[in-house]
ZAMARGU-4260 file (C-alpha; in steps of 0.2 Angstrom, whole numbers, plus 5000, padded with zeros to 4 digits):
<rodrens>
0) 4999/4999/5000 | 5007/5018/4996 | 5009/5029/5009 | 4997/5045/5008 | 5011/5053/5020
5) 5021/5067/5008 | 5037/5070/5009 | 5049/5084/5000 | 5066/5084/5004 | 5074/5101/5001
10) 5094/5102/4995 | 5103/5092/4985 | 5118/5092/4996 | 5128/5074/5003 | 5113/5072/5018
15) 5098/5075/5004 | 5104/5065/4989 | 5109/5049/5003 | 5089/5053/5008 | 5083/5054/4991
20) 5092/5037/4983 | 5090/5026/4999 | 5067/5032/4994 | 5069/5028/4979 | 5077/5012/4983
25) 5062/5009/4992 | 5051/5014/4978 | 5043/5027/4990 | 5037/5044/4982 | 5046/5061/4988
30) 5045/5076/4981 | 5063/5086/4977 | 5067/5106/4977 | 5086/5111/4972 | 5089/5130/4970
35) 5092/5127/4948 | 5074/5119/4944 | 5083/5114/4927 | 5098/5106/4937 | 5088/5097/4949
40) 5077/5090/4934 | 5094/5084/4928 | 5097/5076/4945 | 5082/5070/4949 | 5081/5058/4931
45) 5089/5043/4943 | 5076/5042/4953 | 5060/5035/4948 | 5049/5040/4964 | 5054/5058/4964
50) 5045/5073/4957 | 5051/5090/4954 | 5044/5107/4964 | 5047/5123/4968 | 5049/5127/4986
55) 5032/5136/4986 | 5024/5119/4977 | 5032/5108/4989 | 5030/5115/5007 | 5010/5118/5001
60) 5009/5098/4996 | 5020/5092/5009 | 5017/5084/5026 | 5036/5081/5031 | 5047/5094/5027
65) 5066/5090/5025 | 5079/5102/5024 | 5096/5095/5019 | 5106/5115/5019 | 5118/5117/5035
70) 5113/5123/5051 | 5113/5144/5048 | 5102/5142/5035 | 5091/5132/5042 | 5087/5143/5055
75) 5086/5156/5041 | 5074/5144/5028 | 5063/5141/5045 | 5061/5161/5048 | 5057/5163/5028
80) 5044/5151/5029 | 5035/5151/5043 | 5018/5151/5037 | 5020/5137/5025 | 5028/5125/5039
85) 5011/5128/5052 | 5004/5109/5050 | 5021/5104/5045 | 5031/5091/5053 | 5051/5096/5049
90) 5064/5084/5051 | 5081/5092/5059 | 5096/5083/5050 | 5108/5100/5055 | 5125/5098/5064
95) 5132/5115/5070 | 5149/5114/5066 | 5162/5122/5055 | 5178/5114/5046 | 5193/5119/5053
100) 5212/5122/5046 | 5217/5107/5048 | 5201/5097/5045 | 5193/5094/5061 | 5178/5103/5065
105) 5170/5113/5079 | 5155/5116/5086 | 5147/5135/5083 | 5136/5136/5098 | 5138/5131/5115
110) 5143/5115/5122 | 5127/5108/5130 | 5117/5119/5116 | 5110/5107/5105 | 5104/5112/5084
115) 5087/5105/5087 | 5082/5114/5101 | 5088/5129/5096 | 5080/5127/5077 | 5065/5120/5086
120) 5061/5137/5096 | 5060/5145/5078 | 5045/5135/5074 | 5028/5142/5071 | 5016/5139/5081
125) 5006/5119/5076 | 5023/5114/5067 | 5034/5103/5076 | 5052/5097/5075 | 5059/5081/5074
130) 5078/5078/5077 | 5084/5061/5063 | 5097/5060/5049 | 5111/5070/5060 | 5118/5055/5068
135) 5129/5048/5051 | 5136/5054/5038 | 5132/5057/5020 | 5145/5043/5018 | 5136/5029/5030
140) 5119/5036/5025 | 5123/5028/5008 | 5132/5014/5012 | 5122/5009/5024 | 5107/5009/5019
145) 5097/4989/5019 | 5114/4983/5025 | 5108/4962/5031 | 5104/4954/5039 | 5100/4965/5053
150) 5101/4984/5046 | 5107/5000/5055 | 5098/5011/5068 | 5092/5030/5066 | 5090/5037/5079
155) 5077/5051/5080 | 5069/5064/5095 | 5054/5073/5097 | 5043/5081/5109 | 5027/5069/5105
160) 5034/5056/5108 | 5039/5040/5095 | 5030/5046/5078 | 5024/5032/5066 | 5024/5042/5050
165) 5044/5046/5055 | 5048/5029/5059 | 5041/5025/5043 | 5052/5039/5032 | 5068/5031/5043
170) 5063/5012/5037 | 5058/5017/5018 | 5077/5025/5019 | 5085/5009/5022 | 5089/5010/5042
175) 5080/5006/5057 | 5072/5020/5069 | 5075/5022/5086 | 5067/5035/5098 | 5079/5042/5111
180) 5067/5054/5119 | 5061/5073/5119 | 5072/5088/5110 | 5082/5090/5123 | 5091/5072/5120
185) 5093/5080/5100 | 5114/5084/5106 | 5117/5063/5107 | 5115/5063/5092 | 5122/5079/5084
190) 5143/5078/5079 | 5152/5073/5096 | 5137/5069/5105 | 5138/5049/5111 | 5125/5043/5097
195) 5132/5051/5082 | 5147/5041/5075 | 5158/5054/5073 | 5155/5056/5094 | 5158/5043/5107
200) 5145/5030/5095 | 5161/5029/5081 | 5151/5020/5070 | 5135/5012/5063 | 5125/5000/5075
205) 5112/4989/5077 | 5096/4990/5088 | 5103/4980/5101 | 5119/4989/5098 | 5110/5003/5098
210) 5097/4999/5113 | 5113/4993/5126 | 5121/5011/5122 | 5104/5020/5127
</rodrens>
């Protein structure tokens, strides 16, 4: 049975392309939005399940919005499209980091602050934020999707408890969903957190391994 919940991916950088590729493998229909519609149409030819839309149409039609853009522009996106986001679920895959000259990473917000909580506070009334797709690199999102015999876990957090629509989206992306709590837990799955590939976790994990961590 086709899933009636519509998902829009805004931005086709590494994360956006990875999620699109995985959803296409499952046959889950999705909308894609890029800066240049001609270029986006060209990229999307490889995805039979994709439909290219302009941003206004995508935000109107989709139930779940996944802006695959950096943390700071994502905050600006929320403010710019506040009216359009009312009643929507926003997936936040961002990490509040910058690249150092030596190739390392640094956090650009307070040590105890999380992108998820900061961005959630910007949402208009009636919209809700779910932190997801932030615990793995784009490379792992591609290479670990649909792994056998046990799927790799993607953690998520929100303030409304387990979310069946988001869990189905994660499953359709080739991963096993695991809810870790409210947005006060989002920091755990962001870079340097204990549930992030680039933090204490250090790798992808199966459901049994993940439950041992939380």
